Structures are given as structure tokens and as C-alpha cells.
BATORVEX-480244 format. One record per atom (N, C-alpha, C, CB): x, y, z; residue in one letter. Coordinates in steps of 0.2 Angstrom, whole numbers, plus 5000, padded with zeros to 4 digits. Each point is the difference from the previous one (the first is absolute). Last residue first. Glycine has a CB too. Layout:
BEGIN
XYZA
...
END
This chain:
BEGIN
497350995099S
500950014998S
499750084999S
500949874992S
497250015017R
500649975003R
500750044998R
499449895001R
498950134983L
499650065009L
500549975005L
498450015000L
501849834982K
500150084998K
499850045004K
499849984990K
499949795013E
500450015003E
500650084994E
499749835007E
497750114993K
500449985010K
500950024999K
499049865004K
499750134974E
499850065000E
500249995013E
498750024981E
501849795004Y
500450054997Y
499950085004Y
499949934989Y
498849875017G
500649995001G
500350054998G
499949895001G
498150114992R
500050005008R
500650025003R
499349925000R
500349994977L
500150095001L
500150025007L
499250024991L
500649765004F
500750014998F
500050095000F
500149874992F
497850015014Q
500649975006Q
500850054997Q
499349855001Q
498850174983D
499950035006D
500449985006D
499050024996D
501149874985I
500250054999I
499850065005I
500149954989I
499049815012D
501150025001D
500250084997D
500549844996D
497150115004K
500450005007K
500749995001K
499149975003K
499750024977G
499950065003G
500450025008G
498849994993G
501349814994N
500650044994N
499750075006N
500049934981N
498949865021K
500750005005K
500150094997K
500749845000K
497550044988D
499950025008D
500550015005D
499149944997D
501150054979G
499750055001G
499950005009G
499550004987G
502249894999N
499549975005N
499950085001N
500349875007N
501550104980Y
499649984997Y
499349975002Y
501149994996Y
501450155001G
499350005006G
499549994998G
500450065005G
501950084982G
499749935001G
499450015007G
501349924993G
499450325002E
500349954993E
499349925001E
501950035001E
498450265009L
499849935001L
500249934993L
498850085009L
502550165001L
499749974994L
499649935004L
500950044990L
500150215024F
499849914998F
499549994995F
500249985011F
502050215000F
499350004997F
499849924999F
500250124994F
501650085022T
499749934995T
499249984996T
500749965010T
501650215005P
499550024997P
499749944998P
500350124998P
501449825020K
500050044992K
499450015000K
500949954993K
500149935025K
499850075000K
500350034994K
499850005012K
500149754995L
500350034995L
500350095001L
499249904993L
498949955020S
501050025003S
500450024997S
500049955005S
497849984986A
499950075002A
500850025004A
498549985002A
501049804989V
500250064995V
500050055003V
499649954991V
500149875026R
500850014997R
500050074992R
500249825004R
497750105008E
500550065003E
500750004997E
499549995010E
498849894979G
499950094999G
500350025002G
499350025000G
501149765004I
500249994994I
499950104999I
499749844997I
499350065020I
500649995002I
500650034995I
499549905007I
498150064989C
500150055005C
500650025002C
499149965004C
500549864982F
500050034997F
500050085005F
499549904992F
500449885016S
500650014999S
500150084996S
500049854999S
498050075013R
500450025003R
500750034998R
499549925005R
498849974982E
499950075000E
500550025006E
498650014995E
502549794992T
499250025004T
499850075001T
500249895006T
501549924978L
499850065003L
499650005003L
500350054993L
501049784993G
499749995008G
499950055002G
500449925003G
499850064976L
501150035003L
499649995006L
501050114993L
497549854983S
500250015007S
500649995001S
499149985003S
499650064975A
500750005001A
500450025008A
499850034987A
497749945007L
500349974993L
500850005001L
498950054991L
499749935031D
499850054996D
500549974993D
499650105010D
500449825014G
499649984995G
499850024993G
499849995009G
501450145011I
500049945000I
499549974997I
500650025008I
500450214985H
499849965004H
499949945003H
499850074997H
500950084984T
500649975006T
499749965004T
500550105001T
498550034983D
499849954999D
500549955002D
499350044993D
500450205008F
499749975006F
499949924996F
499450125007F
502150114984G
499749955000G
499649945007G
500750044990G
500550214999I
499949975006I
499549944996I
500250125011I
501850084984S
499649964996S
499849935005S
500750054988S
500250215016V
500049925003V
499349984993V
500450015020V
501650214983G
499449994998G
500049925000G
499750124993G
501850115018V
499949935001V
499149964995V
500950045016V
500850214985I
499549965002I
500149934998I
499350104998I
502550045000E
499650045001E
499349995003E
500650044992E
502249835006F
499350024999F
499550035003F
500349924997F
502250015007N
499850044992N
499250024999N
501049914994N
499950015030D
500050084997D
500050014993D
500650025010D
499149744999L
499350074999L
500250054999L
499449975007L
502049814987D
500250075005D
499350044997D
501650005000D
498549715002V
499750064997V
500250065003V
499249944998V
501149845011M
500450004994M
499950064996M
500049894999M
498850015019D
500550045004D
500350024994D
500249965011D
497949964985I
499850095001I
500950015003I
498250025004I
501249764993A
500050034994A
500050075002A
499449924993A
500649955024E
500849994998E
499750034993E
500749885007E
497550105004D
500550045004D
500650014996D
499749955012D
498649924978F
499850075002F
500750055002F
498749945005F
501549814999T
499950024993T
500050075000T
499549894998T
499950045021R
500649985001R
500250024992R
499949895012R
497850104990L
500150075003L
500949995002L
498650035007L
500549794985Y
499750054994Y
500350065004Y
498849944994Y
501549855017E
500650014995E
499750074995E
500449855000E
498150115019E
500650015005E
500650024992E
499549895013E
498350044983E
500150094999E
500650005005E
498650054998E
500849744983G
499850045007G
500450065001G
499849895005G
500249954974C
500650015006C
499750015005C
500750044995C
498149884987N
499850005005N
500750005005N
498749964995N
502250024982A
499150015001A
500049985006A
499549984990A
502850135006E
499749944999E
499350005001E
501049945003E
500750254987L
499649985008L
499549924996L
499750175008L
502450054982P
499349934998P
500149985006P
499949954989P
500750305006F
500449965004F
499249925000F
501150145008F
500350084976N
499749965002N
500049955004N
499950044994N
500750234995L
500149945005L
499549945002L
500650085004L
500350124977C
499749955000C
500249955005C
499850034989C
501650115002N
499750065004N
499249975003N
500750134991N
501049704999G
500350074999G
499650035005G
500350014988G
499049775010E
500350034996E
500150075001E
499749924995E
499549845021S
500150074996S
500550014996S
499650055007S
498949714996K
500650034998K
500150085002K
500149914991K
497949955006E
500449945003E
500650055002E
499549884993E
498550194994G
500250055005G
500449935006G
498850144999G
499449794978T
500550065003T
500349995007T
499450074994T
498749794997G
500849974999G
500550045001G
499749934991G
498050145014P
500149984991P
500649995000P
499150064995P
499649835019Y
499950054995Y
500350075005Y
498849944993Y
502349885019H
499450004998H
499950064994H
499849945013H
502049945004P
500049994994P
499050025001P
501449914997P
499350215017F
500349984995F
500149935003F
500550134995F
498450105012R
499849945001R
500549984994R
498750015005R
501850245004H
499349944997H
500149935001H
499850084991H
501450195015L
499949925004L
499550004994L
500249985016L
501550244977S
499149944998S
500349955005S
499550004984S
501350255008V
499949955004V
499649955000V
500450065006V
500850184980Y
499649935000Y
500249975004Y
499849984991Y
500950265004E
500149955002E
499549965000E
500750055003E
500050194982V
499449965005V
500449935001V
498750054995V
502450124995E
499650045002E
499549975005E
500350074991E
501349844990S
500350035007S
499650045006S
501050014993S
498549794989D
499750065000D
500650035007D
498549964995D
501649804996G
500450044997G
499950085002G
500049904992G
497849955007Q
500749985000Q
500550044999Q
499749944997Q
497850105004F
500650045004F
500649965000F
499150075008F
499149804979I
500050104999I
500550035003I
499050005002I
500549785003E
500650004993E
500150085000E
499449894990E
499550025030Q
500750034999Q
500250004992Q
500249965011Q
497550054992T
500450045004T
500850004999T
499049985007T
499949844985G
499750044997G
500450075002G
498949934999G
501149865012N
500450014996N
500050074995N
500049875002N
499350055025G
499850054994G
500450014994G
499650065010G
499849735007H
500750035000H
499450064993H
501549865004H
497150035014H
500549994995H
500450044996H
499349935001H
499350085020G
500049955000G
500749984995G
498650005005G
501250255002D
499649964998D
500149925000D
499750114994D
501650085012I
499849995004I
499349955000I
500850105002I
501050114988D
499649934997D
500149965004D
500149994990D
500950255009L
499949965004L
499449954999L
500550085007L
501350154984I
499449944998I
499849925003I
500450064990I
500950225014L
500049935000L
499249974997L
501150025010L
499950214978T
499649965006T
500249915002T
499050094995T
501750214995P
500349935002P
499449985006P
501550044997P
497250104985K
500450015007K
500349955001K
499350075006K
499150004978K
500650024998K
500350015006K
499750044990K
498049885005I
500050055004I
500750035000I
499249955007I
500049904976A
499650065002A
500350045004A
499149964998A
501649835000K
500350034997K
499750084999K
500249874995K
499149965019V
500850025000V
500250044995V
500349915004V
497550004993A
499950055006A
500750035001A
499149945006A
500649904978I
500150044997I
499950055008I
499649944986I
500849855017A
500750034997A
499850074996A
500449884997A
498149995016M
500550035004M
500450044996M
500049915008M
498249984982N
500150065003N
500450025005N
499149984997N
500749874980N
500450015006N
499850075003N
500949914995N
497349944989L
500550065000L
500650015007L
498850074994L
499749745001Y
500050024995Y
500550084998Y
498949925002Y
500649825013C
500250085000C
500150024993C
500549995012C
499149764996F
499550055003F
500150074999F
499849935008F
501949904986G
499850015007G
499650045001G
500949975003G
500150014975R
500350065004R
499549995008R
500350104987R
500949704993S
499550025004S
500050065004S
500049905000S
501650004989I
499750034995I
499450015004I
500449954989I
502250065015V
499449975003V
499450054997V
500549955011V
501850124988G
500149924996G
499349975002G
501649985001G
498950245006L
500449955004L
500149934997L
499550065011L
498450084987A
500450045001A
500749945003A
499050125003A
498549974981S
500449965004S
500750015002S
499449954995S
499650254996G
499649925002G
500349975003G
499549984992G
501650225001A
499649964995A
499749954999A
500550024997A
500750075024S
499950084995S
499649984993S
501250065005S
498349745014G
500750055000G
499850064994G
500949905003G
497849965018V
499950024995V
500650074996V
498549935005V
500749955017H
500249934995H
500050044993H
499549895009H
499750235010H
500750005001H
500349944994H
499850055015H
497750074992G
500550014992G
500949965001G
499250154997G
497449845011P
500850025002P
500650014994P
499749925012P
497750144985P
500249945001P
501050035003P
498749924989P
499650155024R
500349974995R
499850024993R
500149925007R
500250205019M
499849994995M
500449964995M
499550085003M
500650025017M
499749955002M
499949964994M
499650055011M
502250135000S
499749994994S
499849935001S
500650094993S
500350115025F
500149934998F
499449964995F
500550005012F
501050264995G
499449954998G
500149945001G
499650064994G
501650155005G
500349945003G
499449985003G
501350035002G
498850144981I
499750025007I
500249935006I
498750074993I
502249924984K
499750075001K
499750025005K
500050014991K
500249775002A
500750035001A
500050075001A
500349934993A
497749975001A
500149985008A
500750035001A
499449875001A
499550174977L
500050045006L
500349975009L
498950044991L
501649854989I
500350074998I
499850055008I
499650004983I
499349785013A
500749985004A
500250094999A
500549844996A
497550124996G
499850005005G
501150005004G
498349924997G
501450084980G
499750085003G
500049995006G
499350044991G
500949774999A
500850015000A
499850085002A
500749894991A
497349965006S
500550005007S
500650054998S
499749865003S
498850174983L
499750055005L
500549955005L
498550064996L
502049864982S
500350095002S
499650025008S
500150054984S
499249735009A
500750005001A
500450085002A
499849874992A
497950094997Y
500049995010Y
500850005002Y
498949905000Y
500750154980E
499650065002E
500249965008E
498850064988E
501849794993F
500450065003F
499750055004F
500649994989F
498249835007I
500449995006I
500650044997I
499549875005I
498250104985N
500050055002N
500850005004N
498650015001N
500349764994D
499950064995D
500350085005D
498649934993D
503049855009Y
499250005000Y
499950074998Y
499749925010Y
502349884987A
499750084997A
499450005002A
500550014988A
500949845029P
499650024993P
500050054999P
499549955000P
502349935012T
499950054999T
499450024996T
501150005002T
500249795004D
499750015007D
499550095000D
501249905006D
499549974972S
499849965005S
499750045009S
500949904992S
499450284987D
500349925002D
499849975006D
501050044995D
498650204988A
499749945002A
500549955002A
499150044993A
500850184996V
500350005003V
499949925006V
500050134995V
499050034987L
500549974997L
500649975006L
499850084989L
498450125011G
499749945004G
500549924996G
498550075002G
501650184994K
499649954996K
499849945002K
500450044993K
500950135019R
499550025000R
499549974995R
500650095003R
501549805002L
499550015005L
499550024999L
500750015004L
501050004980N
499749944998N
499449995008N
501249944990N
500150265009W
499650014994W
499649925000W
501050114990W
500749945024I
499350015001I
499650034998I
500349995006I
501849914989Y
499549925006Y
499450075000Y
501249895011Y
500350204976E
499849954996E
499649965003E
500950024993E
500450175016V
499250044995V
499849904999V
500550184988V
500849795035N
500150034993N
499650004995N
500849975002N
499550065025H
499749974994H
500250044996H
499149955004H
501350155016A
500249935000A
499949964995A
499850015010A
499450204989L
500850025005L
500249924999L
499650105012L
498449944978L
500449994997L
500750035002L
499149984992L
499050045018L
500049924999L
500850004997L
498549964997L
500750275008D
500249945005D
500049954996D
499450045010D
499650094975D
500850025002D
500349955007D
499750134996D
497949834998E
500649974996E
500950025000E
499050004993E
499350045030T
499950044991T
500549954995T
500050165004T
498749765020A
500550044998A
500250014993A
500449965011A
497250045005P
500449984994P
500750015000P
499150014995P
499650035028S
499950024992S
500549994997S
499350085001S
499749855024P
500450034998P
499750014990P
500949935012P
498250075015E
499950004992E
500750004997E
498850074999E
501049895029V
500250064995V
499849964993V
501150065007V
498449905023F
500049974991F
499950064995F
499349885004F
501250045024T
499950064997T
500349964991T
500050125014T
499249745010Y
500550044996Y
499750054996Y
500749915000Y
498049945016K
500050075001K
500650054995K
499449955013K
499749804992K
500650025004K
500050085000K
500749894999K
497950004987K
499850005004K
500150025007K
499849964992K
501250024985I
499750075000I
499650005008I
499850004983I
501449805009L
500550075003L
499550045002L
501149994992L
498049824999F
500149985008F
500450075000F
500149865002F
499250154978E
499550005005E
500149985005E
499449984994E
502349994991Y
499750094998Y
499550015008Y
500050004983Y
500849765011A
500650045005A
499750095000A
501349914994A
497449924992K
500150015008K
500150035005K
500149944997K
500450094977K
499250045003K
500149995008K
499149964988K
502949945000V
500050085002V
499450035004V
500850024989V
499249765002R
500550005006R
500350074997R
500449865003R
497850084984Q
499849985008Q
500650015004Q
499049914997Q
501050114982P
499950055001P
499750015008P
499950004987P
502049834999S
499450025000S
499750065005S
499949884995S
501949934996E
500150085001E
499650045000E
500850004996E
499149784998I
500150015007I
500150055002I
500249915000I
498050074983H
500850004999H
500150005007H
500350074989H
497549995000W
500049935003W
500949985000W
498649964994W
500450265002F
499749965008F
500049945000F
499350085002F
501750114984G
500349975003G
499949955004G
500350074998G
499050195000Y
500249944996Y
500549935002Y
499850124991Y
499050115021N
499749974995N
500149954993N
499750085005N
501250065018L
499649945000L
499849964993L
499650065010L
501650154994C
500349954998C
499849935002C
500750085000C
498150115002K
500050004994K
500649934997K
499650155001K
500149975021E
499449955000E
500249964993E
498950085008E
502950075005S
499650004995S
499449955000S
501050054994S
501450065021F
499549944998F
499650034997F
499949935009F
502150095008I
499850044994I
499749944997I
500950094997I
499549995032L
500349964992L
499650014995L
500649925005L
500950205017Q
499450024996Q
499949944996Q
500250144999Q
501249885024T
500049994993T
499550004995T
500649965005T
499650215019E
499949924995E
500150014994E
499049955006E
502550205010M
499350024997M
499849924997M
500350154996M
END
């Protein structure tokens, strides 16, 4: 069955002049709808869902708009937009879908800022953490955004039901993820390292994981690793197709959440190539 894409045009209604802008997903949506993908509309996560990953004080502050930092403005109605994105994540986990919703999530910890970093890096709610805690299954989280998911690591550090694996550019924002810590395996990569080095590291990371321990894989995927993007690792459309194949070869139920990727003209093509690789390998397996 083809992976369904989760999207609501409501997520385009804020942040017009920010680097994390509506255009980065709007252009991707317009490209992918022409490719005949199936789209599903999400519902907002409930407050009970949000409290699975965040504390009461942070949710209260987010609802009141008391959350601004240099990268993460307190937009009007940001609680509603963030809750809808979190709802998209939960739906993706339930149906094995790909949520294209914004805002992203992997930099925000249980109380907001995570692991000593003041900025939350465009994130308001940790969509991956909320989804994983909602489905209540042993989960391998594979974070292949170009930035380390410091919020996701903080939330799941020491959790026996979850293993967190991140491939990311280092040194780079947020400055974390240089070393592995317990159940959080970090693989820092140099800027523009290229496809060959990336895939070698990907395979090394997966070899360190006992897949028998997990029922499901959650992928935080960012296309900011594309050459020329905000956290470039020198990857191309072809690279994402191969990475999609690698993910499918894990032979586990899998869902996907969009994190970064700031070139709207490229994001749609990258998502398409990733899913083409994923579906091709899934059929072969």
C-alpha cells in the first residue's frame, strides 16, 4: 500500500517571513499532488496527548503565547497550529503515513528549550515524542534531519522502550549530539560530507541497533541535508531515494515526520524520491 501523506493547508497560515515559512511545504504539496499521492487531513492533538511529552507549565505557556525566542516567535494561534502538527504526527504513526505538517518538532524538550540550548529551533511541540508516546510501542526513532534532535534525545534519554539514532551535521546548530549517550546513538558528520560517507554512516548506525527490540520505526526526516540547504551534507535527490530504500530494508512498520528542509522547490522532489525508494524496496522485500 502506498504511503499516505498527511497535510492540512491550515499549516500555511503563519510565519510568512520566517525561514521556516509556509512556502517550504506549500510548494512541496503542490508538486506531490500532481504526482497523485493520497493526502489525508489530520485532527489536532488533544491536550492529554501533548502532556505525554511536555509538562503542564510549558503547555500553559504555549497556549498563552509565552514562548518566544530568537528562532521561534510567538505567532498568533501558534498553539493551535502546533497542536494540529502534533495531531498529524499521531495519525502518521497510526497509519504508517508521512506527515508534511509544520511546525517541526525535534528541537523542543519536555519543558521547552532542551539540553541547555535557549532556542527551540523553529519547534513548539515535539511531534515525534508525542506520537511515540501515544502509540505505546517499543520504537526505534531514526532522526535524519541535518540538525541533531536535542529535544527528542532529552525526552527519551534512558527510556528502555525507545532507541534514538541521529545522523546530523556537526559542529552546527544546536551544538549537541557530538557523542552517543546510552540509548541515544549520535553520528556527527562533517558539512557536505557527500552521499558515500552518509550512506556508510547510515549502515554503521543501523548495524548497532537490535531491530528485534522494536515494533515500529519513527523517522524524523529533514531535507535540509540536500546540497545547498541549511544543514547541507551534500545529498541529492538520488541520495534520498537510496535512503528510502535503506529504511524500507529494516522491514518494520514505519512512519515519517517532516522536520527541516527549507528550499520549497526541492522539498517536493526529495520527498517523492525518498518515497519512491521506500516503496520500491518495500515491494521487493
